[in-house]
N, C-alpha and C positions, 0 to 999 in steps of 0.2 A: 800602656805598659804596666803601670802600677796595679791596675785591675787584674792583669794576668798574673802578676806576682802574688796578689792576694788569693786568687783562685788556686795558684800553685801551692800556697801554704795550706789551704783547706784540703787539697788533694793529698798532700804529704801526711797530714794527720789522719785522714780517712784511710790511707794506705797502711799506716802503722796500726790503726785499729783493726783493719781486716787481717793484717799479718798476725796480730796477737790472737785473734779468734781462730784463725786457721792453725796456728802453732798449738794452741790449747787443744783443739779438736784432734789433731794428729797425735799429740802427746798422750792424751787420754786413751785413744784407740790402741796405740803401740804399748802403752803401759798394761792394758788389759791382756794383750797378746803375750807379753813377756811374763806377766804374773801367772798366767796359765801354764807356761812352759818352764817356769823356774820356781815352782812351789815345792813344799816339803814332800808332797806326794810324788812329784816327778823325780826328785832326788832318791827317794826310796825305791821307785821303780827301777832306776838305773842300777842301784846296788843289788836288788833282788834278781833282776834279769842277768846281771853279770855273774852272779853266783850260779845260776842255772846253766849259763853258757860254759862256765869253767868245768862244770860237771858233765858237759855234753848232753844235758837233759833237754832235748829239743821238744819232747812231748810236754814236759812240765813248763817249758818256756811258752809254748803255744797256749796252754791252759791259763797260765798267769797273764798272758797278753789279752786273752778274751775277757778277763775279769778286771781289766784296767781301763780307766777313763782315757779318752783320746787326748794325746798331746803330741808334740813334735817327736819325742822319743818313742812313743808307742807306734806312731806311723812309720818311723824309720825301722823299728824292730819288725813290724809286720811285713814291710817290704823286703827286708833282709831274709826273714824266714820263708817268704814265698819263693825266693830265688836261692835258697840255701843249697839245694841239690843241683844247681847249674854248673858247679865247678868253681874252684877257688879263684881263678883268674877272672872269670865272668862275674862272680859274686863281688870281688874287689872293685871292679870297674863300675858295676851297677850301684854299689853303695856310695862310691865317690860321686857319681852323677846325682844320686838322691840327696846327698849332703849339699851339693851345689843348689839343687832345686829348693831345698828348705832354707838355705841362706838367702836366696833371692826373695823368698816369701817374708823372711824376717826383716830384710832391709827395705821392704816396701814402704814407701812414703817417708823414709828417713832423709832422702835427698831434699824433700820439702823443708824439713827442719834445718838442714845444712844451708840451703839457699837463703832462708829467712834469717838465720843467725849471721851469715856473712854479709848480707845486704841491708839489714835493718839500720845499722849505724850510718850507712851512706845515705839512706832515705832521710834519716833524721838530720844529717849534715846538710842535705839539700834544702830542707825546711829552714835551717838556720841561715844558710846563705840567702835564701829568698827574703827572710825576715830582716837581715842586715841591709839588703838592697833597699827594702822599703823604709828602713830607719834612716839611712843616709839620704834617701830622696826627701823624706820629711824634714831632715835637718837643712837640706839645701832650700827647701820651699819655705819653711817657717823661720829659719834662722835661729838665733839664740832664744827667741820666745817659745820655740817648740822643743826645747831640751827635754822637758818632762815627758812629752809625747814620744820622743825618740828613745828615751831610756826604757819606756814601757814596751816599745816595739822590739828593742834588742832583748829585753827580758823574755818576752813571749817567743822570740826567735830561738833563744837558747833552750826553750822547752822542747823544741823539736829534736835537738840532739839528745836531750835527756830521755825523751820518749823512745828514740831509736835504740839507745843503750838499754833502756828498761825492757824492751822487747828482745833484744839480741842476747843479753847475758843469760837469762834462764833458758832460752832456746838452745844456745850453744851447750850449756850444761846438760840439758836433756838429751841432745843429740850425742854427746860424748858418752853419756850413761847408757843409752840404748846400743851404741856401737860396741861398747865394752861387753854388754850382755850378749850381743850376737857372737862375738868371739868366744865367749865362755860356752855357749850352747853348741857352736860348731866344734869346739874342742871336745866336748862330751860326745858328740856324734862320732868324732874320729876315734875316741877311746872305745865306743861301742862297736865300731867297725873292726877294730883290732880284736875285740873279744869274739866277734863272729868268725873272723879269719882263724884265730887260734883254736876256737871250738871246732871249726871245719877241719883244720889240719890234724887235730887230735882224733876226731872221728875217723878220718881217712886212714890215719896211721893204725888205729885200732882195727879197722876192717882188714887192712893188709896183714896185720899180725894174725888175725883170726883165720884168714885164708891160708897162710903159711902153716898154721897149726893143723889145718885140715889135711 
């Protein structure tokens, strides 16, 4: 029985070590993705493209897009320009679908962080419970003469809870940070969608006025 408890403690610490390595890997990978899509260049791209769309300068928008490095906004803009002449209703629906597609890509692997952040404290708590079981077993076996050994066992058992919290706290913070960034990027895509729709409506209105003038 006690041997199983000892193996359980080892398993708990190995699990927390694996969780910390996995969380670090996911965090670095997602950080690189968000850094690319939320740089100063991407913010500049949004401002410049919005200015061209408000002027209904689609030719200029395409040229500007061709000279821009790829990011989530440039992909969205390229997709929107490709379907710009499909009609306002179809364009609106297609852009909504594209925004959902980009959101799915942004949220990729974030459930891993959420799962680790929510469960790491419980894994640590399991290690503490196993350690306490071992400590009380030692107390019952050794009696008062084993008090020092029991105290050391309880001390090491509490390390499991500390390790679980050590993993969980930064993981939860990272997950909340990335989730917030996803919301900001999607909001920017929604703004960009409205810019395209407004530009299309303005272009369509100008064409109608031109036809009436003829």
